[in-house]
C-alpha positions in Angstrom: -0.2 -0.1 -0.1 1.3 3.2 -1.1 2.0 5.6 1.9 -0.4 9.2 1.6 1.6 12.0 0.6 1.5 14.6 3.5 0.0 17.9 3.0 2.2 21.1 3.3 -0.5 22.2 6.0 0.2 18.7 7.8 4.2 19.4 8.0 3.7 22.9 8.7 1.5 22.1 12.1 3.9 19.3 12.8 6.9 21.9 12.8 5.3 24.5 15.2 3.6 22.1 17.2 6.7 19.5 17.5 9.0 22.4 18.1 6.5 23.6 21.1 6.2 19.8 22.1 9.9 19.0 22.4 10.1 22.6 24.1 7.6 21.6 27.2 8.9 18.3 27.5 12.0 19.0 27.6 11.7 22.0 30.0 11.9 19.8 33.4 15.2 18.6 32.6 16.9 21.5 31.5 20.2 21.6 33.1 19.9 18.7 34.7 22.9 15.8 34.2 21.7 12.3 32.9 22.4 10.6 36.2 20.4 13.0 37.9 17.5 12.6 35.1 17.5 8.7 35.4 17.0 9.2 39.6 14.2 11.4 39.1 12.2 9.9 36.3 13.3 6.5 36.7 10.4 5.6 34.0 12.2 7.9 31.6 10.7 11.6 30.3 7.7 10.0 28.7 5.1 13.1 29.6 4.6 17.0 29.4 5.1 18.4 32.7 3.7 21.9 32.6 5.6 24.5 34.0 2.8 27.6 32.6 0.8 29.8 34.3 -2.6 32.0 32.8 0.4 35.1 32.9 2.9 32.9 31.3 1.8 30.0 28.6 5.5 29.9 27.3 9.1 29.8 27.8 11.1 31.9 25.3 11.9 29.1 22.6 8.4 28.7 21.5 7.1 32.8 22.8 10.0 34.4 20.8 9.1 32.0 17.8 5.5 32.5 17.7 6.1 36.1 17.7 8.2 35.8 15.0 5.7 33.6 12.9 3.4 36.4 13.9 5.5 39.2 12.3 6.3 37.5 9.2 3.0 37.6 8.0 3.3 41.6 7.9 4.4 43.0 4.7 7.0 44.3 4.9 8.6 42.1 7.5 9.9 44.7 10.1 13.1 43.8 12.0 13.0 46.6 14.3 8.9 45.4 15.5 9.9 42.0 15.6 12.8 43.2 18.0 10.4 45.5 19.9 7.8 42.6 20.6 10.8 40.3 21.9 11.8 43.0 24.3 8.2 43.9 25.3 7.6 40.2 26.2 10.9 39.8 27.6 10.0 42.9 30.3 6.3 41.1 30.8 7.4 37.7 31.2 11.1 36.7 30.0 10.5 33.0 31.3 13.5 31.2 30.7 15.1 33.8 28.3 18.8 33.0 27.9 21.3 35.4 29.3 23.0 36.6 25.4 19.2 37.0 24.3 18.2 39.0 27.1 21.1 41.5 27.1 20.8 42.2 23.2 16.9 43.0 23.9 18.0 45.4 26.7 21.0 46.6 24.5 17.9 47.4 21.6 16.2 48.9 24.2 18.8 51.4 25.5 20.5 52.0 22.5 17.5 51.8 19.7 19.7 49.2 17.6 20.9 45.4 18.1 24.1 44.7 19.7 27.3 44.6 16.9 29.7 42.6 19.6 30.0 38.8 18.4 29.4 37.1 22.1 29.3 33.9 22.3 28.0 31.3 19.5 25.1 30.2 21.6 22.1 28.2 20.5 19.4 30.9 21.1 18.3 31.7 16.9 18.1 28.1 16.6 15.1 27.9 19.6 13.3 30.2 17.6 13.9 30.4 13.6 11.8 27.8 12.1 8.8 30.0 11.0 11.0 31.1 8.3 11.4 28.2 7.0 7.3 28.4 6.2 7.6 32.2 5.5 10.4 31.7 2.8 9.8 28.2 1.0 9.2 30.5 -2.4 12.6 31.9 -2.0 16.1 30.3 -1.4 17.8 33.8 -1.5 15.3 35.2 0.8 15.7 32.1 3.6 19.1 32.5 3.5 19.2 36.6 4.3 16.0 36.1 6.5 17.8 33.6 8.7 20.7 35.3 8.9 19.3 38.4 9.8 17.1 37.5 12.2 19.7 35.7 14.0 21.9 38.8 14.3 19.4 40.7 15.7 20.4 38.9 18.9 23.3 37.1 18.2 25.5 38.6 15.5 28.3 35.8 15.7 28.8 34.0 12.8 28.6 30.4 13.8 25.1 31.5 15.3 24.0 32.9 12.2 25.2 30.1 10.0 23.8 27.5 12.3 20.5 29.6 11.8 20.7 29.1 8.2 21.1 25.2 8.0 18.4 24.8 10.5 16.1 26.4 8.5 17.3 25.2 5.3 16.9 21.7 6.5 13.5 22.4 8.0 12.6 23.7 4.2 13.5 20.7 2.6 11.7 18.8 5.4 8.3 21.0 4.2 8.8 19.8 1.1 9.3 16.3 1.6 12.5 15.9 0.8 14.0 13.9 3.4 17.6 13.9 2.3 18.6 17.5 3.1 22.3 17.1 4.7 23.8 17.4 1.0 21.3 21.0 0.8 22.6 22.2 4.0 26.1 21.6 2.9 25.9 23.1 -0.1 24.6 26.0 1.1 26.8 26.3 3.9 30.1 25.9 1.5 28.8 28.1 -0.8 29.0 30.7 1.6 32.1 30.2 3.3 30.4 29.4 6.6 32.6 28.5 9.9 34.3 25.4 9.7 32.6 24.5 13.2 29.5 24.7 11.8 30.3 22.5 8.2 31.7 20.0 10.6 28.7 19.5 12.6 26.1 19.2 9.7 29.2 16.5 8.0 29.2 14.3 10.9 25.5 13.6 11.1 25.0 11.3 8.7 27.9 9.1 9.9 28.0 9.7 14.1 26.3 7.7 16.6 23.5 9.1 18.8 25.8 8.2 21.9 28.6 10.7 20.4 26.3 14.0 20.2 27.8 17.1 21.7 25.1 16.8 24.7 26.7 17.0 28.0 30.3 18.4 26.7 32.0 21.7 26.2 29.0 22.0 23.4 26.3 22.3 25.8 24.0 25.2 24.9 26.1 26.2 21.8 24.3 26.6 18.1 26.6 24.2 16.2 25.8 21.6 18.8 21.6 22.0 19.0 22.3 21.9 15.0 24.0 18.8 15.1 21.9 17.0 17.7 18.5 18.4 15.6 20.0 17.1 12.1 20.7 13.7 13.6 17.5 13.1 14.7 15.5 14.4 11.7 18.2 12.1 9.8 17.9 8.9 11.7 15.6 8.3 14.0 11.8 7.7 12.8 10.2 7.8 15.6 9.3 11.6 17.3 8.2 10.4 20.8 10.7 8.2 21.3 13.7 10.7 19.8 12.0 13.5 22.1 11.8 11.6 25.2 15.6 10.3 24.7 16.6 14.0 24.4 14.5 15.2 27.1 16.5 12.4 29.6 19.7 13.2 27.6 20.5 16.2 30.0 22.0 19.7 29.0 20.5 21.9 27.1 17.5 19.7 26.8 14.3 22.1 26.0 16.2 24.0 23.4 17.7 20.7 21.6 14.2 19.1 22.0 12.8 21.8 20.7 14.7 22.1 17.6 14.3 18.4 16.6 11.1 18.7 17.7 10.0 21.1 14.9 12.7 19.3 12.0 10.8 16.1 12.9 7.5 17.4 13.3 8.1 19.0 9.7 9.0 15.8 8.1 6.2 13.4 9.8 3.3 16.1 10.1 1.1 17.0 13.1 -0.1 13.2 13.4 3.2 11.8 14.7 2.6 14.2 18.1 1.3 12.3 20.6 -2.6 13.1 21.1 -1.6 13.7 24.7 1.3 15.9 24.4 -0.9 18.1 22.3 -3.6 17.8 24.6 -0.9 19.1 27.4 0.6 22.3 25.4 -1.1 25.9 26.2 -2.6 27.3 23.6 -2.1 24.9 20.9 -4.9 26.3 18.8 -2.6 29.3 18.0 0.1 27.5 17.1 -1.6 25.4 14.6 -3.3 29.0 13.1 -0.1 30.4 12.6 1.0 27.3 10.9 -1.6 27.5 8.2 -1.6 31.1 8.0 2.3 30.6 7.2 1.6 27.9 4.5 -1.4 29.3 3.1 0.9 31.3 0.6 2.2 28.6 -0.5 -0.5 26.3 -1.3 -2.3 27.7 -4.3 -3.6 24.0 -5.3 -4.5 21.1 -3.9 -1.5 19.8 -6.0 1.2 22.0 -4.2 -0.4 20.9 -0.9 1.5 17.2 -1.8 4.7 17.9 -2.4 6.2 14.7 -3.4 8.3 12.0 -1.1 12.1 12.2 -2.3 
């Protein structure tokens, strides 16, 4: 029996909801070591343990991604307005906000411009740039430029910027139904003389063993490490639930690693691959569905284009 090709709408919803589900699953174990996680969760991390409140439904990974996605529906897209909305959220809530992103938003509020000092190549951009893959489906050039410039709003380091580009390219290929995304990502990185650390992270993906992933090493929280982890799971792990449960129990920057990986696996497999109990536990999941539908809509002119080929 031939498996039905997923529609772009199904993949789009899968990406945003998979991102949110991975984030929620990994939040309770963020910053813990694998041994401590095994002690606290002897049966494994398999359920979403909500950390939200009525005033704070999402932590930074999902909240900033949601703001970005909503702003991408405007024409023209205004990077300054994105920063203003991010900064307003940080003032109002700011739950889980990373130090570098927080510093960048305070710099913007003080000086009216994003920071220019490179800082460390941390993974903040990878936690929130996936909506760009949907918004730029019709233009590879816009995808590269938009990913780079949105990442640079808070993380002007080249490694962080090119890691965000790589993640967005992979997501766009998966949204189009192409699972063999590593060559496409490498082509973009090499054509633009990207940092060796980012290129090497992508090159390792097809041949690396899961146990060798940079989960609890010096690379924890760095953009290239999160990129490598997310791409690895989208390339190797056929079961979204199993993959995200493993990441949540692995320690390190578990919420962002699982969010990035969940977004890619959701783009690959669609919303139906995400356990219904996880979706039921997510706050305001319908808002994410509506955003996914709105971002996908311009790229679905007819029924034929809503069924990208599997290749």
